mmCIF file as gemmi writes it, N, C-alpha and C atoms, coordinates in Angstrom:
data_model
loop_
_atom_site.group_PDB
_atom_site.id
_atom_site.type_symbol
_atom_site.label_atom_id
_atom_site.label_alt_id
_atom_site.label_comp_id
_atom_site.label_asym_id
_atom_site.label_entity_id
_atom_site.label_seq_id
_atom_site.pdbx_PDB_ins_code
_atom_site.Cartn_x
_atom_site.Cartn_y
_atom_site.Cartn_z
_atom_site.occupancy
_atom_site.B_iso_or_equiv
_atom_site.pdbx_formal_charge
_atom_site.auth_seq_id
_atom_site.auth_asym_id
_atom_site.pdbx_PDB_model_num
ATOM 1 N N . MET Axp A 1 ? 2.473 -11.033 -10.625 1 0 ? 1 A 1
ATOM 2 C CA . MET Axp A 1 ? 3.175 -9.831 -10.229 1 0 ? 1 A 1
ATOM 3 C C . MET Axp A 1 ? 2.193 -8.659 -10.29 1 0 ? 1 A 1
ATOM 4 N N . ILE Axp A 2 ? 2.227 -7.825 -9.278 1 0 ? 2 A 1
ATOM 5 C CA . ILE Axp A 2 ? 1.366 -6.651 -9.198 1 0 ? 2 A 1
ATOM 6 C C . ILE Axp A 2 ? 2.189 -5.418 -9.57 1 0 ? 2 A 1
ATOM 7 N N . ARG Axp A 3 ? 1.698 -4.645 -10.511 1 0 ? 3 A 1
ATOM 8 C CA . ARG Axp A 3 ? 2.386 -3.435 -10.963 1 0 ? 3 A 1
ATOM 9 C C . ARG Axp A 3 ? 2.028 -2.251 -10.074 1 0 ? 3 A 1
ATOM 10 N N . LEU Axp A 4 ? 3.043 -1.511 -9.673 1 0 ? 4 A 1
ATOM 11 C CA . LEU Axp A 4 ? 2.862 -0.292 -8.893 1 0 ? 4 A 1
ATOM 12 C C . LEU Axp A 4 ? 3.551 0.856 -9.607 1 0 ? 4 A 1
ATOM 13 N N . ASN Axp A 5 ? 2.897 2.013 -9.644 1 0 ? 5 A 1
ATOM 14 C CA . ASN Axp A 5 ? 3.546 3.162 -10.254 1 0 ? 5 A 1
ATOM 15 C C . ASN Axp A 5 ? 4.323 3.945 -9.194 1 0 ? 5 A 1
ATOM 16 N N . ARG Axp A 6 ? 5.026 4.956 -9.638 1 0 ? 6 A 1
ATOM 17 C CA . ARG Axp A 6 ? 5.883 5.741 -8.751 1 0 ? 6 A 1
ATOM 18 C C . ARG Axp A 6 ? 5.09 6.383 -7.612 1 0 ? 6 A 1
ATOM 19 N N . ASN Axp A 7 ? 3.891 6.885 -7.91 1 0 ? 7 A 1
ATOM 20 C CA . ASN Axp A 7 ? 3.059 7.506 -6.872 1 0 ? 7 A 1
ATOM 21 C C . ASN Axp A 7 ? 2.617 6.492 -5.822 1 0 ? 7 A 1
ATOM 22 N N . ASP Axp A 8 ? 2.257 5.287 -6.265 1 0 ? 8 A 1
ATOM 23 C CA . ASP Axp A 8 ? 1.889 4.225 -5.318 1 0 ? 8 A 1
ATOM 24 C C . ASP Axp A 8 ? 3.044 3.913 -4.387 1 0 ? 8 A 1
ATOM 25 N N . VAL Axp A 9 ? 4.216 3.759 -4.961 1 0 ? 9 A 1
ATOM 26 C CA . VAL Axp A 9 ? 5.402 3.417 -4.174 1 0 ? 9 A 1
ATOM 27 C C . VAL Axp A 9 ? 5.719 4.517 -3.171 1 0 ? 9 A 1
ATOM 28 N N . ALA Axp A 10 ? 5.69 5.767 -3.619 1 0 ? 10 A 1
ATOM 29 C CA . ALA Axp A 10 ? 5.98 6.893 -2.719 1 0 ? 10 A 1
ATOM 30 C C . ALA Axp A 10 ? 4.975 6.942 -1.574 1 0 ? 10 A 1
ATOM 31 N N . PHE Axp A 11 ? 3.71 6.735 -1.887 1 0 ? 11 A 1
ATOM 32 C CA . PHE Axp A 11 ? 2.675 6.742 -0.854 1 0 ? 11 A 1
ATOM 33 C C . PHE Axp A 11 ? 2.912 5.628 0.164 1 0 ? 11 A 1
ATOM 34 N N . LEU Axp A 12 ? 3.172 4.431 -0.321 1 0 ? 12 A 1
ATOM 35 C CA . LEU Axp A 12 ? 3.404 3.3 0.573 1 0 ? 12 A 1
ATOM 36 C C . LEU Axp A 12 ? 4.616 3.542 1.473 1 0 ? 12 A 1
ATOM 37 N N . LEU Axp A 13 ? 5.687 4.066 0.897 1 0 ? 13 A 1
ATOM 38 C CA . LEU Axp A 13 ? 6.901 4.295 1.678 1 0 ? 13 A 1
ATOM 39 C C . LEU Axp A 13 ? 6.703 5.357 2.751 1 0 ? 13 A 1
ATOM 40 N N . THR Axp A 14 ? 5.875 6.352 2.482 1 0 ? 14 A 1
ATOM 41 C CA . THR Axp A 14 ? 5.702 7.44 3.449 1 0 ? 14 A 1
ATOM 42 C C . THR Axp A 14 ? 4.558 7.215 4.42 1 0 ? 14 A 1
ATOM 43 N N . THR Axp A 15 ? 3.636 6.327 4.088 1 0 ? 15 A 1
ATOM 44 C CA . THR Axp A 15 ? 2.434 6.161 4.903 1 0 ? 15 A 1
ATOM 45 C C . THR Axp A 15 ? 2.475 4.939 5.807 1 0 ? 15 A 1
ATOM 46 N N . LEU Axp A 16 ? 3.097 3.881 5.352 1 0 ? 16 A 1
ATOM 47 C CA . LEU Axp A 16 ? 3.067 2.62 6.093 1 0 ? 16 A 1
ATOM 48 C C . LEU Axp A 16 ? 4.301 2.441 6.961 1 0 ? 16 A 1
ATOM 49 N N . GLN Axp A 17 ? 4.119 1.692 8.017 1 0 ? 17 A 1
ATOM 50 C CA . GLN Axp A 17 ? 5.254 1.251 8.824 1 0 ? 17 A 1
ATOM 51 C C . GLN Axp A 17 ? 5.656 -0.11 8.278 1 0 ? 17 A 1
ATOM 52 N N . LEU Axp A 18 ? 6.721 -0.11 7.498 1 0 ? 18 A 1
ATOM 53 C CA . LEU Axp A 18 ? 7.12 -1.308 6.764 1 0 ? 18 A 1
ATOM 54 C C . LEU Axp A 18 ? 8.302 -2.007 7.411 1 0 ? 18 A 1
ATOM 55 N N . THR Axp A 19 ? 8.355 -3.298 7.185 1 0 ? 19 A 1
ATOM 56 C CA . THR Axp A 19 ? 9.543 -4.047 7.585 1 0 ? 19 A 1
ATOM 57 C C . THR Axp A 19 ? 10.688 -3.617 6.665 1 0 ? 19 A 1
ATOM 58 N N . PRO Axp A 20 ? 11.922 -3.807 7.091 1 0 ? 20 A 1
ATOM 59 C CA . PRO Axp A 20 ? 13.051 -3.464 6.204 1 0 ? 20 A 1
ATOM 60 C C . PRO Axp A 20 ? 12.973 -4.185 4.858 1 0 ? 20 A 1
ATOM 61 N N . ASP Axp A 21 ? 12.509 -5.42 4.87 1 0 ? 21 A 1
ATOM 62 C CA . ASP Axp A 21 ? 12.392 -6.194 3.629 1 0 ? 21 A 1
ATOM 63 C C . ASP Axp A 21 ? 11.421 -5.52 2.654 1 0 ? 21 A 1
ATOM 64 N N . LEU Axp A 22 ? 10.247 -5.13 3.144 1 0 ? 22 A 1
ATOM 65 C CA . LEU Axp A 22 ? 9.264 -4.499 2.269 1 0 ? 22 A 1
ATOM 66 C C . LEU Axp A 22 ? 9.737 -3.12 1.81 1 0 ? 22 A 1
ATOM 67 N N . SER Axp A 23 ? 10.393 -2.386 2.679 1 0 ? 23 A 1
ATOM 68 C CA . SER Axp A 23 ? 10.941 -1.083 2.285 1 0 ? 23 A 1
ATOM 69 C C . SER Axp A 23 ? 11.954 -1.246 1.164 1 0 ? 23 A 1
ATOM 70 N N . GLN Axp A 24 ? 12.797 -2.248 1.284 1 0 ? 24 A 1
ATOM 71 C CA . GLN Axp A 24 ? 13.813 -2.504 0.27 1 0 ? 24 A 1
ATOM 72 C C . GLN Axp A 24 ? 13.17 -2.886 -1.061 1 0 ? 24 A 1
ATOM 73 N N . VAL Axp A 25 ? 12.138 -3.711 -1.01 1 0 ? 25 A 1
ATOM 74 C CA . VAL Axp A 25 ? 11.446 -4.123 -2.23 1 0 ? 25 A 1
ATOM 75 C C . VAL Axp A 25 ? 10.842 -2.907 -2.923 1 0 ? 25 A 1
ATOM 76 N N . LEU Axp A 26 ? 10.171 -2.053 -2.159 1 0 ? 26 A 1
ATOM 77 C CA . LEU Axp A 26 ? 9.543 -0.876 -2.758 1 0 ? 26 A 1
ATOM 78 C C . LEU Axp A 26 ? 10.568 0.112 -3.286 1 0 ? 26 A 1
ATOM 79 N N . THR Axp A 27 ? 11.649 0.294 -2.562 1 0 ? 27 A 1
ATOM 80 C CA . THR Axp A 27 ? 12.689 1.22 -2.992 1 0 ? 27 A 1
ATOM 81 C C . THR Axp A 27 ? 13.309 0.766 -4.311 1 0 ? 27 A 1
ATOM 82 N N . ALA Axp A 28 ? 13.385 -0.522 -4.53 1 0 ? 28 A 1
ATOM 83 C CA . ALA Axp A 28 ? 14.002 -1.069 -5.738 1 0 ? 28 A 1
ATOM 84 C C . ALA Axp A 28 ? 13.102 -0.975 -6.978 1 0 ? 28 A 1
ATOM 85 N N . ILE Axp A 29 ? 11.822 -0.73 -6.746 1 0 ? 29 A 1
ATOM 86 C CA . ILE Axp A 29 ? 10.887 -0.691 -7.879 1 0 ? 29 A 1
ATOM 87 C C . ILE Axp A 29 ? 11.032 0.631 -8.633 1 0 ? 29 A 1
ATOM 88 N N . SER Axp A 30 ? 11.184 0.523 -9.934 1 0 ? 30 A 1
ATOM 89 C CA . SER Axp A 30 ? 11.222 1.728 -10.761 1 0 ? 30 A 1
ATOM 90 C C . SER Axp A 30 ? 9.813 2.005 -11.276 1 0 ? 30 A 1
ATOM 91 N N . GLU Axp A 31 ? 9.659 3.042 -12.037 1 0 ? 31 A 1
ATOM 92 C CA . GLU Axp A 31 ? 8.36 3.401 -12.609 1 0 ? 31 A 1
ATOM 93 C C . GLU Axp A 31 ? 7.736 2.183 -13.286 1 0 ? 31 A 1
ATOM 94 N N . GLY Axp A 32 ? 6.525 1.857 -12.866 1 0 ? 32 A 1
ATOM 95 C CA . GLY Axp A 32 ? 5.823 0.737 -13.457 1 0 ? 32 A 1
ATOM 96 C C . GLY Axp A 32 ? 6.327 -0.619 -13.018 1 0 ? 32 A 1
ATOM 97 N N . GLY Axp A 33 ? 7.145 -0.647 -11.986 1 0 ? 33 A 1
ATOM 98 C CA . GLY Axp A 33 ? 7.673 -1.913 -11.498 1 0 ? 33 A 1
ATOM 99 C C . GLY Axp A 33 ? 6.599 -2.722 -10.798 1 0 ? 33 A 1
ATOM 100 N N . GLY Axp A 34 ? 6.968 -3.908 -10.384 1 0 ? 34 A 1
ATOM 101 C CA . GLY Axp A 34 ? 5.991 -4.765 -9.747 1 0 ? 34 A 1
ATOM 102 C C . GLY Axp A 34 ? 6.541 -5.465 -8.533 1 0 ? 34 A 1
ATOM 103 N N . VAL Axp A 35 ? 5.622 -6.03 -7.768 1 0 ? 35 A 1
ATOM 104 C CA . VAL Axp A 35 ? 5.981 -6.804 -6.582 1 0 ? 35 A 1
ATOM 105 C C . VAL Axp A 35 ? 5.436 -8.215 -6.737 1 0 ? 35 A 1
ATOM 106 N N . SER Axp A 36 ? 6.105 -9.149 -6.112 1 0 ? 36 A 1
ATOM 107 C CA . SER Axp A 36 ? 5.672 -10.545 -6.167 1 0 ? 36 A 1
ATOM 108 C C . SER Axp A 36 ? 4.347 -10.703 -5.431 1 0 ? 36 A 1
ATOM 109 N N . ASP Axp A 37 ? 3.698 -11.823 -5.665 1 0 ? 37 A 1
ATOM 110 C CA . ASP Axp A 37 ? 2.432 -12.1 -4.982 1 0 ? 37 A 1
ATOM 111 C C . ASP Axp A 37 ? 2.61 -12.122 -3.469 1 0 ? 37 A 1
ATOM 112 N N . ASP Axp A 38 ? 3.71 -12.686 -3.008 1 0 ? 38 A 1
ATOM 113 C CA . ASP Axp A 38 ? 3.983 -12.758 -1.568 1 0 ? 38 A 1
ATOM 114 C C . ASP Axp A 38 ? 4.136 -11.362 -0.966 1 0 ? 38 A 1
ATOM 115 N N . HIS Axp A 39 ? 4.912 -10.509 -1.628 1 0 ? 39 A 1
ATOM 116 C CA . HIS Axp A 39 ? 5.087 -9.148 -1.141 1 0 ? 39 A 1
ATOM 117 C C . HIS Axp A 39 ? 3.783 -8.36 -1.251 1 0 ? 39 A 1
ATOM 118 N N . ALA Axp A 40 ? 3.001 -8.608 -2.295 1 0 ? 40 A 1
ATOM 119 C CA . ALA Axp A 40 ? 1.715 -7.93 -2.45 1 0 ? 40 A 1
ATOM 120 C C . ALA Axp A 40 ? 0.79 -8.274 -1.276 1 0 ? 40 A 1
ATOM 121 N N . ASP Axp A 41 ? 0.78 -9.535 -0.862 1 0 ? 41 A 1
ATOM 122 C CA . ASP Axp A 41 ? -0.036 -9.934 0.292 1 0 ? 41 A 1
ATOM 123 C C . ASP Axp A 41 ? 0.388 -9.189 1.55 1 0 ? 41 A 1
ATOM 124 N N . LYS Axp A 42 ? 1.694 -9.095 1.771 1 0 ? 42 A 1
ATOM 125 C CA . LYS Axp A 42 ? 2.2 -8.41 2.963 1 0 ? 42 A 1
ATOM 126 C C . LYS Axp A 42 ? 1.89 -6.92 2.917 1 0 ? 42 A 1
ATOM 127 N N . LEU Axp A 43 ? 2.05 -6.319 1.752 1 0 ? 43 A 1
ATOM 128 C CA . LEU Axp A 43 ? 1.742 -4.897 1.614 1 0 ? 43 A 1
ATOM 129 C C . LEU Axp A 43 ? 0.248 -4.631 1.793 1 0 ? 43 A 1
ATOM 130 N N . ARG Axp A 44 ? -0.581 -5.521 1.269 1 0 ? 44 A 1
ATOM 131 C CA . ARG Axp A 44 ? -2.03 -5.376 1.437 1 0 ? 44 A 1
ATOM 132 C C . ARG Axp A 44 ? -2.404 -5.432 2.913 1 0 ? 44 A 1
ATOM 133 N N . ASP Axp A 45 ? -1.784 -6.344 3.651 1 0 ? 45 A 1
ATOM 134 C CA . ASP Axp A 45 ? -2.044 -6.422 5.097 1 0 ? 45 A 1
ATOM 135 C C . ASP Axp A 45 ? -1.643 -5.127 5.799 1 0 ? 45 A 1
ATOM 136 N N . CYS Axp A 46 ? -0.506 -4.558 5.419 1 0 ? 46 A 1
ATOM 137 C CA . CYS Axp A 46 ? -0.052 -3.286 6.001 1 0 ? 46 A 1
ATOM 138 C C . CYS Axp A 46 ? -1.031 -2.161 5.663 1 0 ? 46 A 1
ATOM 139 N N . CYS Axp A 47 ? -1.508 -2.145 4.421 1 0 ? 47 A 1
ATOM 140 C CA . CYS Axp A 47 ? -2.478 -1.117 4.013 1 0 ? 47 A 1
ATOM 141 C C . CYS Axp A 47 ? -3.783 -1.252 4.8 1 0 ? 47 A 1
ATOM 142 N N . THR Axp A 48 ? -4.233 -2.473 4.992 1 0 ? 48 A 1
ATOM 143 C CA . THR Axp A 48 ? -5.467 -2.7 5.741 1 0 ? 48 A 1
ATOM 144 C C . THR Axp A 48 ? -5.31 -2.251 7.186 1 0 ? 48 A 1
ATOM 145 N N . ASP Axp A 49 ? -4.178 -2.563 7.791 1 0 ? 49 A 1
ATOM 146 C CA . ASP Axp A 49 ? -3.922 -2.124 9.168 1 0 ? 49 A 1
ATOM 147 C C . ASP Axp A 49 ? -3.919 -0.601 9.262 1 0 ? 49 A 1
ATOM 148 N N . ARG Axp A 50 ? -3.249 0.045 8.309 1 0 ? 50 A 1
ATOM 149 C CA . ARG Axp A 50 ? -3.161 1.507 8.317 1 0 ? 50 A 1
ATOM 150 C C . ARG Axp A 50 ? -4.529 2.134 8.032 1 0 ? 50 A 1
ATOM 151 N N . LEU Axp A 51 ? -5.306 1.507 7.183 1 0 ? 51 A 1
ATOM 152 C CA . LEU Axp A 51 ? -6.657 1.985 6.894 1 0 ? 51 A 1
ATOM 153 C C . LEU Axp A 51 ? -7.486 2.015 8.171 1 0 ? 51 A 1
ATOM 154 N N . ASP Axp A 52 ? -7.36 0.981 8.995 1 0 ? 52 A 1
ATOM 155 C CA . ASP Axp A 52 ? -8.075 0.939 10.272 1 0 ? 52 A 1
ATOM 156 C C . ASP Axp A 52 ? -7.65 2.07 11.196 1 0 ? 52 A 1
ATOM 157 N N . GLU Axp A 53 ? -6.384 2.478 11.105 1 0 ? 53 A 1
ATOM 158 C CA . GLU Axp A 53 ? -5.844 3.506 12.003 1 0 ? 53 A 1
ATOM 159 C C . GLU Axp A 53 ? -6.178 4.926 11.557 1 0 ? 53 A 1
ATOM 160 N N . VAL Axp A 54 ? -6.03 5.224 10.263 1 0 ? 54 A 1
ATOM 161 C CA . VAL Axp A 54 ? -6.151 6.616 9.801 1 0 ? 54 A 1
ATOM 162 C C . VAL Axp A 54 ? -7.104 6.799 8.629 1 0 ? 54 A 1
ATOM 163 N N . GLY Axp A 55 ? -7.783 5.766 8.233 1 0 ? 55 A 1
ATOM 164 C CA . GLY Axp A 55 ? -8.578 5.832 7.011 1 0 ? 55 A 1
ATOM 165 C C . GLY Axp A 55 ? -9.931 6.491 7.121 1 0 ? 55 A 1
ATOM 166 N N . PHE Axp A 56 ? -10.388 6.76 8.332 1 0 ? 56 A 1
ATOM 167 C CA . PHE Axp A 56 ? -11.725 7.307 8.52 1 0 ? 56 A 1
ATOM 168 C C . PHE Axp A 56 ? -11.684 8.493 9.479 1 0 ? 56 A 1
ATOM 169 N N . ASP Axp A 57 ? -12.56 9.478 9.219 1 0 ? 57 A 1
ATOM 170 C CA . ASP Axp A 57 ? -12.652 10.61 10.132 1 0 ? 57 A 1
ATOM 171 C C . ASP Axp A 57 ? -13.649 10.295 11.245 1 0 ? 57 A 1
ATOM 172 N N . LYS Axp A 58 ? -13.962 11.296 12.075 1 0 ? 58 A 1
ATOM 173 C CA . LYS Axp A 58 ? -14.838 11.062 13.236 1 0 ? 58 A 1
ATOM 174 C C . LYS Axp A 58 ? -16.258 10.684 12.836 1 0 ? 58 A 1
ATOM 175 N N . ASN Axp A 59 ? -16.638 10.982 11.586 1 0 ? 59 A 1
ATOM 176 C CA . ASN Axp A 59 ? -17.963 10.606 11.076 1 0 ? 59 A 1
ATOM 177 C C . ASN Axp A 59 ? -17.926 9.319 10.258 1 0 ? 59 A 1
ATOM 178 N N . TYR Axp A 60 ? -16.826 8.615 10.343 1 0 ? 60 A 1
ATOM 179 C CA . TYR Axp A 60 ? -16.599 7.361 9.614 1 0 ? 60 A 1
ATOM 180 C C . TYR Axp A 60 ? -16.637 7.539 8.098 1 0 ? 60 A 1
ATOM 181 N N . GLU Axp A 61 ? -16.272 8.747 7.644 1 0 ? 61 A 1
ATOM 182 C CA . GLU Axp A 61 ? -16.102 9.009 6.219 1 0 ? 61 A 1
ATOM 183 C C . GLU Axp A 61 ? -14.637 8.749 5.877 1 0 ? 61 A 1
ATOM 184 N N . LEU Axp A 62 ? -14.406 8.259 4.673 1 0 ? 62 A 1
ATOM 185 C CA . LEU Axp A 62 ? -13.024 8.012 4.25 1 0 ? 62 A 1
ATOM 186 C C . LEU Axp A 62 ? -12.243 9.319 4.164 1 0 ? 62 A 1
ATOM 187 N N . THR Axp A 63 ? -11.044 9.302 4.704 1 0 ? 63 A 1
ATOM 188 C CA . THR Axp A 63 ? -10.124 10.418 4.541 1 0 ? 63 A 1
ATOM 189 C C . THR Axp A 63 ? -9.436 10.275 3.187 1 0 ? 63 A 1
ATOM 190 N N . ASP Axp A 64 ? -8.663 11.286 2.794 1 0 ? 64 A 1
ATOM 191 C CA . ASP Axp A 64 ? -7.913 11.18 1.534 1 0 ? 64 A 1
ATOM 192 C C . ASP Axp A 64 ? -6.966 9.989 1.575 1 0 ? 64 A 1
ATOM 193 N N . ASP Axp A 65 ? -6.261 9.82 2.711 1 0 ? 65 A 1
ATOM 194 C CA . ASP Axp A 65 ? -5.375 8.654 2.841 1 0 ? 65 A 1
ATOM 195 C C . ASP Axp A 65 ? -6.178 7.36 2.814 1 0 ? 65 A 1
ATOM 196 N N . GLY Axp A 66 ? -7.351 7.372 3.415 1 0 ? 66 A 1
ATOM 197 C CA . GLY Axp A 66 ? -8.207 6.194 3.424 1 0 ? 66 A 1
ATOM 198 C C . GLY Axp A 66 ? -8.621 5.779 2.018 1 0 ? 66 A 1
ATOM 199 N N . LYS Axp A 67 ? -8.937 6.76 1.183 1 0 ? 67 A 1
ATOM 200 C CA . LYS Axp A 67 ? -9.315 6.461 -0.206 1 0 ? 67 A 1
ATOM 201 C C . LYS Axp A 67 ? -8.152 5.815 -0.956 1 0 ? 67 A 1
ATOM 202 N N . LYS Axp A 68 ? -6.968 6.384 -0.774 1 0 ? 68 A 1
ATOM 203 C CA . LYS Axp A 68 ? -5.79 5.833 -1.452 1 0 ? 68 A 1
ATOM 204 C C . LYS Axp A 68 ? -5.47 4.434 -0.93 1 0 ? 68 A 1
ATOM 205 N N . LEU Axp A 69 ? -5.586 4.249 0.382 1 0 ? 69 A 1
ATOM 206 C CA . LEU Axp A 69 ? -5.323 2.927 0.969 1 0 ? 69 A 1
ATOM 207 C C . LEU Axp A 69 ? -6.311 1.895 0.441 1 0 ? 69 A 1
ATOM 208 N N . GLU Axp A 70 ? -7.577 2.261 0.327 1 0 ? 70 A 1
ATOM 209 C CA . GLU Axp A 70 ? -8.566 1.324 -0.224 1 0 ? 70 A 1
ATOM 210 C C . GLU Axp A 70 ? -8.221 0.95 -1.661 1 0 ? 70 A 1
ATOM 211 N N . GLN Axp A 71 ? -7.796 1.925 -2.449 1 0 ? 71 A 1
ATOM 212 C CA . GLN Axp A 71 ? -7.402 1.647 -3.834 1 0 ? 71 A 1
ATOM 213 C C . GLN Axp A 71 ? -6.244 0.677 -3.877 1 0 ? 71 A 1
ATOM 214 N N . LEU Axp A 72 ? -5.27 0.885 -2.977 1 0 ? 72 A 1
ATOM 215 C CA . LEU Axp A 72 ? -4.107 0.002 -2.965 1 0 ? 72 A 1
ATOM 216 C C . LEU Axp A 72 ? -4.461 -1.392 -2.457 1 0 ? 72 A 1
ATOM 217 N N . VAL Axp A 73 ? -5.364 -1.491 -1.494 1 0 ? 73 A 1
ATOM 218 C CA . VAL Axp A 73 ? -5.811 -2.812 -1.022 1 0 ? 73 A 1
ATOM 219 C C . VAL Axp A 73 ? -6.405 -3.577 -2.201 1 0 ? 73 A 1
ATOM 220 N N . ASP Axp A 74 ? -7.229 -2.903 -2.989 1 0 ? 74 A 1
ATOM 221 C CA . ASP Axp A 74 ? -7.824 -3.55 -4.172 1 0 ? 74 A 1
ATOM 222 C C . ASP Axp A 74 ? -6.757 -3.912 -5.197 1 0 ? 74 A 1
ATOM 223 N N . LYS Axp A 75 ? -5.828 -3.005 -5.436 1 0 ? 75 A 1
ATOM 224 C CA . LYS Axp A 75 ? -4.785 -3.224 -6.436 1 0 ? 75 A 1
ATOM 225 C C . LYS Axp A 75 ? -3.866 -4.384 -6.041 1 0 ? 75 A 1
ATOM 226 N N . LEU Axp A 76 ? -3.611 -4.525 -4.745 1 0 ? 76 A 1
ATOM 227 C CA . LEU Axp A 76 ? -2.69 -5.554 -4.26 1 0 ? 76 A 1
ATOM 228 C C . LEU Axp A 76 ? -3.375 -6.906 -4.021 1 0 ? 76 A 1
ATOM 229 N N . PHE Axp A 77 ? -4.67 -6.996 -4.307 1 0 ? 77 A 1
ATOM 230 C CA . PHE Axp A 77 ? -5.389 -8.253 -4.093 1 0 ? 77 A 1
ATOM 231 C C . PHE Axp A 77 ? -4.943 -9.308 -5.089 1 0 ? 77 A 1
ATOM 232 N N . ILE Axp A 78 ? -4.623 -10.463 -4.568 1 0 ? 78 A 1
ATOM 233 C CA . ILE Axp A 78 ? -4.255 -11.61 -5.398 1 0 ? 78 A 1
ATOM 234 C C . ILE Axp A 78 ? -5.441 -12.557 -5.401 1 0 ? 78 A 1
ATOM 235 N N . GLY Axp A 79 ? -6.063 -12.727 -6.547 1 0 ? 79 A 1
ATOM 236 C CA . GLY Axp A 79 ? -7.282 -13.53 -6.658 1 0 ? 79 A 1
ATOM 237 C C . GLY Axp A 79 ? -7.057 -14.954 -6.569 1 0 ? 79 A 1
């Protein structure tokens, strides 16, 4: 199980285009809650897709959203 804090959840809900299932999972998580390995994989894929779209500026430097998305990709990694 991957633990997400309230800020992580809020960011994911407002930044990603989520399936209804993933939105419901995130909405149900309270402070310090967690997601299953399966949901973590799906969320990581969504973060990676969004990182490709908005994570870099015209000079290929990470944007603020890009930095947060990279952190979440790492956090959601299932080894």
